[in-house]
C-alpha positions in Angstrom: -1.3 189.7 50.3 -3.2 192.3 48.2 -2.7 194.7 51.1 1.0 194.2 51.1 1.2 194.8 47.4 -0.4 198.3 47.9 2.3 199.2 50.5 5.5 200.3 48.7 7.6 200.3 51.9 6.6 196.7 52.6 7.6 195.7 49.1 10.9 197.5 49.6 11.4 195.6 52.9 10.5 192.3 51.3 13.0 192.9 48.4 15.6 193.9 51.0 15.2 190.7 53.0 15.3 188.5 49.8 18.5 190.2 48.7 20.1 189.8 52.1 19.1 186.2 52.3 20.4 185.5 48.8 23.7 187.3 49.6 24.2 185.3 52.9 23.5 182.1 51.0 26.1 182.9 48.3 28.6 184.6 50.7 28.2 183.2 54.2 29.8 185.5 56.8 32.4 183.4 58.6 32.9 183.6 62.4 36.2 184.7 63.8 38.7 181.8 63.8 40.2 181.6 67.3 41.4 178.0 67.5 45.1 179.0 67.9 44.2 181.7 70.5 41.7 179.6 72.4 42.3 179.3 76.2 45.2 181.6 76.2 45.8 184.5 78.6 45.1 187.9 77.2 45.3 191.6 78.0 43.0 193.9 76.1 41.2 197.3 76.2 37.7 198.2 75.3 34.7 200.3 76.1 32.0 199.0 78.5 28.8 198.7 76.4 26.5 196.7 78.6 26.5 194.9 81.9 24.3 192.5 83.9 24.3 190.0 86.6 23.8 186.3 85.9 23.3 183.3 88.1 26.0 180.5 87.5 26.4 177.6 89.9 24.2 179.3 92.4 26.5 182.3 92.4 25.8 185.8 91.1 28.4 186.9 88.5 28.9 190.2 86.8 29.0 190.0 83.1 30.0 193.0 81.0 30.4 193.5 77.3 33.3 195.4 75.7 33.2 197.0 72.3 36.0 198.6 70.3 38.4 196.0 71.6 42.1 196.2 71.0 44.3 193.4 72.0 47.5 194.3 74.0 48.9 190.9 74.5 49.5 188.5 72.8 49.8 190.0 69.3 48.8 186.7 67.8 45.2 187.2 68.6 43.2 187.8 65.3 42.2 191.3 64.5 38.6 190.2 64.0 38.0 190.5 67.7 36.0 193.7 68.2 33.5 192.8 70.9 33.8 190.4 73.8 32.0 189.2 76.9 33.8 189.4 80.2 33.0 187.4 83.3 34.3 189.4 86.2 35.8 188.3 89.5 36.5 190.0 92.8 33.4 192.1 92.7 34.8 194.7 90.3 32.2 196.6 88.4 33.1 199.1 85.6 30.9 202.0 84.7 29.0 202.1 81.5 30.9 203.8 78.6 34.2 203.8 80.4 37.3 202.4 78.8 39.0 199.6 80.7 42.1 197.4 80.5 41.4 193.9 81.5 43.2 190.6 81.7 41.9 187.1 81.7 41.7 183.9 79.8 40.2 184.0 76.3 37.8 181.3 75.1 36.3 180.8 71.7 32.6 180.0 71.4 31.9 176.4 70.4 30.3 175.8 67.1 27.7 173.0 66.7 29.1 169.7 65.4 25.8 167.7 65.5 22.4 168.3 64.0 20.1 170.0 66.6 22.9 171.1 68.8 23.0 174.7 70.0 25.5 176.7 67.9 27.0 179.2 70.4 29.5 180.5 67.8 26.7 181.4 65.3 24.5 182.8 68.1 27.2 185.2 69.3 28.2 186.0 65.8 24.7 187.3 65.2 25.2 189.5 68.3 28.6 190.6 66.9 30.5 189.1 69.8 33.6 187.1 68.9 34.9 185.7 72.2 34.5 185.5 76.0 37.0 186.3 78.7 36.8 184.2 81.9 38.2 185.3 85.3 38.3 188.8 84.1 40.3 191.3 86.2 40.0 195.0 85.6 43.5 196.4 85.6 42.7 200.0 84.8 39.6 202.1 84.1 39.2 205.7 82.8 37.5 208.3 85.0 35.2 209.4 82.2 32.1 207.3 81.5 28.6 207.6 80.0 26.6 209.2 82.8 23.3 208.8 81.0 23.6 205.0 80.4 25.2 204.5 83.8 22.3 206.4 85.3 19.8 204.1 83.5 21.8 201.1 84.8 21.6 202.4 88.3 17.9 202.9 88.0 17.5 199.4 86.8 19.5 198.1 89.7 17.4 200.1 92.1 14.1 198.9 90.6 15.5 195.3 90.6 16.2 195.7 94.4 12.6 197.0 94.9 11.2 193.9 93.1 13.2 191.7 95.4 11.6 193.4 98.4 8.1 193.4 96.9 8.0 189.8 95.6 9.0 186.3 96.7 12.2 185.1 95.1 10.6 183.1 92.3 8.1 185.8 91.5 10.8 188.5 91.7 12.9 186.7 89.0 9.9 186.6 86.7 9.0 190.2 87.3 12.6 191.3 86.7 12.5 189.5 83.3 9.1 190.9 82.4 9.7 194.5 83.5 13.4 195.0 83.4 14.6 192.4 80.8 16.8 190.7 83.4 16.7 187.0 82.4 20.1 186.0 83.9 18.5 185.4 87.3 15.3 183.7 86.1 14.4 180.6 88.0 15.4 177.6 85.7 12.4 175.5 86.6 10.0 178.4 85.8 11.8 179.1 82.6 11.5 175.5 81.5 7.9 175.3 82.6 7.0 178.4 80.5 9.0 177.2 77.5 7.5 173.7 77.5 4.0 175.2 77.8 4.6 177.6 74.9 4.2 180.9 76.8 7.9 181.8 77.2 7.3 184.8 75.0 5.4 186.6 77.8 8.8 187.0 79.7 10.2 189.2 76.9 9.9 193.0 76.6 7.5 193.4 73.7 4.6 195.5 72.3 2.5 194.9 75.4 5.0 196.9 77.5 5.1 199.7 75.0 1.3 199.8 74.9 1.0 200.1 78.7 3.9 202.3 79.5 4.4 204.3 76.3 0.8 204.8 75.2 -0.2 205.3 78.8 2.1 208.2 79.1 1.1 209.6 75.7 -2.6 209.5 76.7 -1.9 211.1 80.1 0.0 213.9 78.5 -2.7 214.4 75.9 -5.4 214.6 78.6 -3.4 217.3 80.5 -3.3 219.2 77.2 0.4 218.9 76.7 1.7 220.4 73.4 1.4 217.7 70.8 5.1 217.9 69.6 6.4 217.9 73.2 4.1 214.9 74.0 5.5 212.9 71.0 9.1 213.8 71.9 8.7 212.9 75.6 6.8 209.7 74.9 9.4 208.4 72.3 12.3 209.6 74.6 10.8 207.7 77.5 10.4 204.5 75.5 13.9 204.8 74.1 15.3 205.2 77.6 13.2 202.2 78.7 14.6 200.1 75.8 18.2 201.1 76.7 17.6 200.3 80.4 16.2 196.8 79.6 18.8 195.8 77.1 17.1 196.7 73.9 16.1 193.2 72.7 14.9 192.7 69.2 11.3 192.6 70.2 11.7 195.7 72.3 13.5 197.5 69.4 10.8 196.5 67.0 8.0 197.6 69.4 9.7 201.0 70.2 10.2 201.7 66.5 6.6 201.0 65.7 5.4 203.0 68.7 7.4 206.0 67.6 6.1 205.8 64.0 2.6 205.4 65.4 2.5 208.5 67.4 4.6 210.5 64.9 2.1 209.6 62.2 -0.6 211.5 64.1 1.7 214.5 64.5 2.1 214.8 60.7 -1.5 214.0 59.9 -0.7 210.6 58.4 -2.6 207.4 58.9 -0.6 204.8 60.8 0.0 201.5 59.0 1.2 198.6 61.1 2.8 196.7 58.3 4.6 199.7 56.9 6.0 200.5 60.4 7.0 196.8 60.8 8.9 196.9 57.5 10.8 200.1 58.5 11.8 198.4 61.8 12.9 195.2 60.0 15.0 197.2 57.5 16.6 199.1 60.3 17.5 195.9 62.2 18.9 194.1 59.2 20.8 197.1 57.9 22.8 197.0 61.2 23.2 193.2 61.3 22.0 191.1 58.4 22.6 187.9 60.4 19.5 188.7 62.5 17.7 186.8 59.7 18.9 183.7 61.6 17.9 184.9 65.0 14.8 183.3 66.7 13.9 186.6 68.4 13.8 188.5 65.1 11.8 185.8 63.4 9.2 185.4 66.2 8.8 189.1 66.8 8.3 190.1 63.2 6.5 186.9 62.3 3.9 187.7 64.9 3.3 191.2 63.5 2.9 189.7 60.0 0.4 187.2 61.4 -1.7 190.0 63.0 -1.5 192.3 60.0 -2.0 189.9 57.2 -3.3 186.5 58.4 -5.5 187.5 61.3 -8.2 189.2 59.2 -8.5 186.1 57.0 -8.6 183.8 60.0 -11.3 185.9 61.7 -13.5 185.9 58.5 -13.2 182.1 58.3 -13.3 181.3 62.0 -15.7 183.8 63.6 -17.5 184.8 60.4 -16.6 188.5 60.8 -13.6 190.7 60.2 -12.3 192.6 63.2 -12.7 195.9 61.4 -16.4 195.4 60.9 -17.6 193.3 63.9 -19.1 194.6 67.0 -17.4 193.4 70.2 -20.5 193.1 72.3 -21.3 190.6 75.0 -24.8 189.5 76.0 -26.7 192.6 77.3 -30.3 191.9 78.1 -31.2 195.6 78.4 -29.7 196.7 75.1 -32.8 195.8 73.2 -36.5 196.0 74.0 -37.6 192.9 75.7 -34.0 191.7 76.2 -32.2 189.1 74.2 -33.1 185.4 73.9 -30.9 182.7 75.6 -30.0 181.4 72.2 -28.6 184.8 71.2 -26.6 184.9 74.5 -25.1 181.5 73.7 -24.3 182.6 70.2 -22.7 185.8 71.5 -20.5 183.7 73.9 -19.4 181.4 71.1 -18.7 184.4 68.8 -16.6 186.2 71.5 -14.7 183.0 72.3 -13.8 182.6 68.6 -12.6 186.1 68.4 -10.4 185.6 71.5 -8.9 182.5 70.0 -8.4 184.0 66.5 -5.2 186.2 67.2 -3.5 183.3 69.0 -4.4 180.9 66.3 -3.2 183.2 63.5 0.2 183.9 65.3 0.6 180.1 66.0 0.1 179.1 62.4 2.4 181.8 60.9 5.2 181.2 63.5 5.0 177.4 63.5 8.0 177.0 61.1 10.1 179.2 63.4 9.1 177.2 66.5 10.0 173.9 64.8 13.3 175.1 63.4 14.5 176.3 66.9 12.7 174.0 69.4 11.8 170.9 67.2 8.6 170.4 69.2 5.3 172.2 69.6 3.2 172.5 72.7 -0.3 171.4 71.6 -2.2 173.3 74.2 -0.2 176.6 73.9 -3.0 178.1 71.8 -5.5 177.8 74.6 -3.0 178.8 77.3 -2.2 182.0 75.4 -5.9 182.8 75.1 -6.4 182.2 78.8 -3.2 183.8 80.2 -2.2 186.6 77.8 -5.0 189.0 78.9 -3.7 188.7 82.5 -0.2 190.0 81.4 -1.5 193.5 81.3 -2.7 193.2 84.9 0.7 191.7 85.9 2.6 194.5 84.2 0.4 197.2 85.6 0.5 195.7 89.1 4.3 195.4 88.9 4.6 199.0 88.0 2.2 200.0 90.7 4.2 197.9 93.2 7.4 199.7 92.3 5.7 203.1 92.6 4.2 202.1 96.0 7.5 200.8 97.3 9.2 204.0 96.3 6.8 205.9 98.4 6.7 203.5 101.3 8.7 200.3 101.1 6.5 198.0 103.2 3.4 198.8 101.1 5.1 197.3 98.0 4.6 193.8 99.2 0.9 194.3 99.7 0.6 196.0 96.3 2.3 193.0 94.7 -0.3 190.5 95.9 -2.5 190.5 92.7 0.6 189.8 90.5 1.6 187.0 92.9 -1.7 185.3 92.7 -1.8 185.6 88.9 1.7 184.2 88.6 0.7 181.3 90.8 -2.3 180.7 88.6 0.0 180.8 85.5 2.2 178.2 87.1 -0.8 176.0 88.0 -2.2 176.2 84.5 1.2 175.3 82.9 1.6 172.4 85.3 -1.9 171.0 84.6 -1.4 171.4 80.8 1.9 169.5 80.8 0.2 166.5 82.5 -2.4 166.3 79.6 -1.9 163.6 76.9 0.2 164.8 73.9 1.1 168.0 75.7 4.5 167.8 74.0 4.8 167.0 70.4 8.3 166.4 69.2 8.0 166.9 65.5 11.6 167.5 64.5 13.0 170.1 62.2 11.3 170.5 58.8 13.3 170.5 55.6 13.8 173.8 53.8 11.5 172.7 51.0 8.7 171.9 53.5 9.0 175.4 55.0 8.9 177.0 51.5 5.8 175.0 50.5 4.2 175.8 53.9 4.7 179.6 53.3 3.5 179.3 49.7 0.3 177.6 50.8 -0.4 180.2 53.4 0.1 183.0 50.8 -2.3 181.2 48.5 -4.9 180.9 51.3 -4.6 184.6 52.1 -4.8 185.7 48.5 -7.8 183.6 47.4 -9.7 183.1 50.7 -12.4 185.6 49.6 -13.3 183.3 46.8 -13.4 180.1 48.9 -15.8 178.7 51.4 -14.7 178.4 55.0 -14.3 174.6 54.6 -12.0 175.1 51.7 -9.9 177.7 53.5 -9.3 175.3 56.5 -8.6 172.4 54.2 -5.7 174.4 52.7 -4.5 175.3 56.2 -4.7 171.6 57.2 -2.7 170.8 54.0 0.0 173.3 55.0 0.2 171.8 58.5 0.5 168.3 57.2 3.2 169.4 54.8 5.4 170.9 57.5 4.8 168.3 60.2 5.1 165.1 58.2 8.4 163.4 58.1 9.3 161.6 54.9 11.6 158.6 55.4 12.9 156.0 53.0 15.7 153.6 53.5 18.0 153.5 56.6 19.8 156.3 58.4 22.8 155.9 60.6 24.3 158.9 62.4 27.5 158.7 64.4 27.2 161.7 66.8 30.2 163.8 67.8 30.1 163.4 71.5 33.8 164.1 72.0 35.6 161.2 73.6 32.8 158.7 73.6 30.3 156.9 71.4 26.7 157.5 70.4 25.1 156.0 67.3 21.6 156.6 66.1 19.7 154.4 63.6 16.3 155.1 62.0 14.5 152.7 59.7 11.8 153.4 57.1 9.1 151.9 59.4 9.7 154.7 62.0 11.8 152.4 64.2 14.6 154.2 66.0 17.6 152.8 68.0 20.6 154.1 69.9 23.8 152.3 70.4 25.6 153.8 73.4 25.5 157.4 74.5 28.2 158.9 76.6 31.3 161.0 76.7 34.3 161.6 79.0 35.3 164.9 77.5 31.9 166.8 77.2 29.9 167.5 80.3 26.1 166.9 80.2 26.4 165.2 76.8 22.9 163.9 77.1 21.5 167.3 77.6 23.5 169.3 75.0 24.3 166.8 72.3 22.1 163.7 72.3 18.7 165.0 73.4 18.7 168.0 70.9 19.7 165.7 68.1 16.8 163.3 68.9 14.4 166.2 69.0 15.7 167.5 65.7 15.1 164.1 64.2 11.6 164.0 65.6 12.5 160.9 67.6 10.0 161.0 70.5 10.3 157.3 71.0 13.4 155.0 70.9 12.4 151.4 70.3 15.6 150.1 71.8 18.8 151.5 73.4 21.8 149.2 73.4 24.6 149.6 75.9 27.8 147.9 74.7 29.6 148.1 78.0 29.6 150.1 81.2 32.5 152.6 80.6 31.3 156.1 81.4 32.0 157.4 77.8 29.4 154.9 76.6 26.5 155.3 79.0 26.5 158.6 81.0 24.4 160.4 78.4 22.0 157.5 78.3 21.7 157.6 82.1 20.4 161.2 81.8 17.9 160.2 79.1 16.5 157.4 81.3 16.5 159.4 84.5 14.7 162.5 82.9 12.6 160.6 80.4 9.3 162.2 81.4 10.7 165.7 81.4 12.5 165.3 78.1 9.6 163.9 76.2 11.7 161.1 74.6 10.3 157.7 75.6 12.7 154.7 75.8 10.8 151.4 75.3 13.6 148.9 75.8 17.0 149.0 77.4 19.3 146.2 76.2 22.4 145.4 78.3 25.2 142.8 77.8 24.3 139.4 79.3 27.6 139.1 81.1 28.3 137.3 84.4 27.4 138.9 87.7 31.0 139.5 88.7 31.6 141.5 85.5 28.6 143.8 85.8 29.7 146.2 88.4 27.9 149.0 90.3 27.2 151.2 87.2 25.4 148.3 85.5 23.2 147.7 88.5 22.3 151.4 88.9 21.3 151.8 85.2 19.3 148.6 85.3 17.4 149.7 88.4 16.8 153.2 87.1 15.3 151.9 83.9 13.0 149.5 85.8 11.8 152.4 88.0 11.0 154.4 84.8 8.9 151.6 83.4 11.5 150.7 80.7 11.7 147.0 79.7 15.2 145.7 80.4 16.6 142.9 78.2 20.0 141.2 78.1 21.7 140.3 74.9 24.4 137.7 74.1 26.0 136.0 71.1 23.5 134.5 68.7 20.5 136.6 69.5 18.8 138.6 66.7 16.5 141.5 66.5 14.4 142.1 63.3 12.1 144.7 62.2 11.2 145.3 58.6 14.4 145.0 56.5 16.6 145.7 59.5 18.3 142.8 61.2 20.6 143.0 64.2 22.7 140.0 65.1 24.7 139.9 68.3 28.2 138.5 67.8 29.5 139.1 71.3 29.7 138.5 74.3 28.9 134.9 75.3 26.1 134.5 77.8 27.4 134.8 81.3 30.9 135.7 80.2 33.3 136.9 82.9 35.6 139.3 81.0 37.2 142.7 81.3 34.8 145.5 80.3 36.2 146.3 76.8 36.7 142.6 75.9 33.0 141.9 76.8 31.6 144.7 74.7 28.4 144.0 72.8 29.1 143.7 69.1 26.1 144.1 66.7 26.1 143.1 63.1 23.5 145.0 61.1 22.1 143.7 57.8 19.9 145.9 55.5 19.5 144.4 52.1 23.0 144.4 50.5 24.2 146.8 53.2 26.0 145.7 56.4 27.5 147.4 59.4 29.5 146.3 62.4 29.2 148.2 65.7 32.1 147.2 68.0 32.0 149.3 71.1 35.4 149.2 72.7 36.1 145.6 71.6 39.7 144.4 71.9 41.8 141.4 72.9 40.2 138.0 73.1 36.8 139.5 72.3 38.0 140.8 69.0 39.4 137.4 68.0 36.1 135.8 68.9 34.1 138.2 66.8 36.5 137.7 63.9 35.7 134.0 63.9 32.0 134.9 63.9 32.5 137.1 60.9 34.1 134.4 58.9 30.8 132.4 59.1 28.7 135.4 58.1 30.5 136.5 55.0 32.6 135.4 52.1 36.1 136.7 51.5 34.8 138.8 48.6 31.9 140.5 50.3 33.2 142.4 53.4 31.1 144.8 55.4 30.0 148.2 54.3 30.6 150.2 57.5 32.8 149.5 60.4 32.5 151.5 63.6 36.2 151.4 64.6 36.5 149.9 68.1 37.8 151.8 71.2 37.9 155.3 69.4 40.8 154.2 67.2 43.1 152.7 69.8 46.2 150.9 68.5 45.3 148.0 70.7 42.1 147.2 68.8 41.0 146.5 65.2 44.1 144.5 64.4 45.4 143.5 60.9 43.8 140.1 61.0 40.4 141.5 62.0 40.5 144.1 59.2 41.4 141.4 56.6 38.3 139.4 57.7 35.9 142.4 57.9 37.3 144.1 54.8 35.3 147.4 55.5 34.5 149.9 52.8 33.9 152.8 55.3 35.4 153.2 58.7 34.0 155.6 61.3 36.1 156.7 64.3 34.4 158.5 67.2 37.0 160.3 69.3 37.3 163.7 71.0 39.3 166.6 69.6 42.7 166.9 71.4 41.8 163.9 73.6 44.4 162.9 76.2 44.7 159.4 74.8 45.9 160.5 71.4 43.0 158.6 69.6 43.0 157.7 66.9 46.5 156.3 67.0 48.7 156.5 63.8 49.2 152.7 63.8 45.5 152.2 63.6 45.0 154.8 60.8 47.8 153.1 58.8 46.1 149.8 59.1 42.8 151.2 57.9 44.5 153.0 55.0 46.1 149.8 53.9 42.7 148.2 53.6 41.6 150.9 51.1 38.6 152.0 53.1 37.3 155.6 53.4 37.9 157.0 56.9 35.6 159.5 58.7 36.3 161.0 62.1 33.8 162.8 64.2 36.5 165.0 65.7 37.3 166.3 62.2 33.9 166.6 60.4 31.4 166.4 63.3 28.5 164.0 63.2 28.7 161.5 60.3 25.4 160.5 58.7 25.0 157.6 56.4 21.9 157.1 54.3 21.1 153.8 52.7 18.5 153.1 50.0 15.9 150.4 50.5 17.9 147.9 48.4 21.0 148.6 50.5 23.1 149.1 47.3 23.4 152.9 47.4 25.1 154.6 50.3 25.5 158.3 50.8 27.8 159.7 53.5 27.7 163.3 54.8 29.5 165.0 57.6 27.9 167.8 59.6 30.8 170.2 59.0 31.2 169.2 55.4 34.8 168.1 55.9 
């Protein structure tokens, strides 16, 4: 920290970031509103800024980006649209920099409506892209285009083809990502394997590439006595071209900027300072797009440089006992001293070297931990050791990849032989990742820390850096441990109930103060892969690595298909389900879906239980009472829905599934015996997504709810919730919340059950 204070550019950069963050907090930049124009046919013009091929449904699709967009038809499209993504058809491929007229169907990006859910609207807003055009047809294209950028694109295509020849399909997809920035064709299993192992960053264009390619060229030109000015210009120009060719990601932009400052500093007789160069690069990025402060790539890339520049020297002093600037990097050499070195000295040398290898990875891991938890909600415990083991090999993989390309250019068949070292290294990487993921606690779902936890964590790290020279090693690591405990601990009190927005369906999450967690239903008929994209991210964001019980009210697809995914992929997802609770209905009413889910759970080692009227489940202050169905009941699916009555101190809630008809009347009679006329229930999960055929007047008079939650999809084909139902609820005087309006609805209850707070994800 003292070093930063002596760097004026760093201070300017820090002040600039603080001002931008404060401005964005006070004046959030809204995304383009395209609800009225969503899914309508459009004709527009624009300039081709970028293009790439992606794999979708096992098909290769051209995706190109248009800037300076002008909408031709219809005129109702908002003027905020300046940049769009186009998904081409019919094999048409425009040239870089050309102006095109295209037609297709416009789609707005979906914003997140649940905690933990990927916010595509915010992500593309950061990239300054407002919409996507599906089934794009190029109607017209100008003859003029950017020959320089098109040439770089053609070079990239040529090199990509050479990699396909030199490497096997899986290896080729990795090498394309590593060397050319092509991640659209990356093998999904490999991508997931690297991400879960904590080494996904090695697939990004970063400082390692710049060191090998840029510094390699710079040193070669220096050795052949090239003029210093020409050397600097050629080296920077090459890296700039390489960045443009590979898509100029944030990490690549940062590395190229710092590389240029590095070699230019020598030209002007100035000392290169890494932190100053980083500050200049950060200011440059944020000046162009302030929203990059919310981008994971920006935070990881610049966070790693901060860790190396500020935190690493302190870690080395307190871990290996030496600072990198002072220590000798020597291994055991018996001939370096008269009489050789003693075995004890050799062992000490090995330990010292090992510590110094671990220190950089440890420093970067500690500093970037908040970023990891905020975006992925889990941390791979063994990633530290994997990075130490595998990162040195990336230089060899990159070098061999470049050598393979050069060899293939000279004589194509030789490229495959030249690629063998990289092939074996990649196989070793995959083997190591697979082994690590089988180890206990390889995945730690910690959840997203609160903002105050992140602030305290950063403050503790700053204090540790500032005063470490006055502390003992033990005290330094005690402070680091305190910081880690602060950011990973989850502080719970009372009861939390969250009604997720799963579109046309139901999913309810409950978390008690004892760490117990439950799900009631989990499915949707309007959102595809709801388990993957809505339910699982929410559970991870909550830090819910274990579900004590999952209740299925009935076997309609909009209540169980997301749960089926959670059960089927339980090992891969890292969320363990301990008990599956199904309705204890008669054999004739169960159906095929019931039997499949039951058998799947048993194969996964999940205990399966069957619940009926009168049974209770208690833990701590939480008590579930089943009010329906009767044991062995033979009823239609909705009428046989499991109904759970929750009691938590003075708080009560009723979860009704799709209850209707005779089942609703039976539950009403049960409620009469549970409550007095004056009490009523606190929260009612309105049955059947707000259908007019459920939650009748008599039922509402008995239940007398204070809060009513309706889970239904936006613009659903059933018209839920029906106006008749809303009128009935309004007449009871209860507050109504709809997931399709405000997104996920979260209710927090104090331990006494007397104070209740309600918050919608979208704040509506």
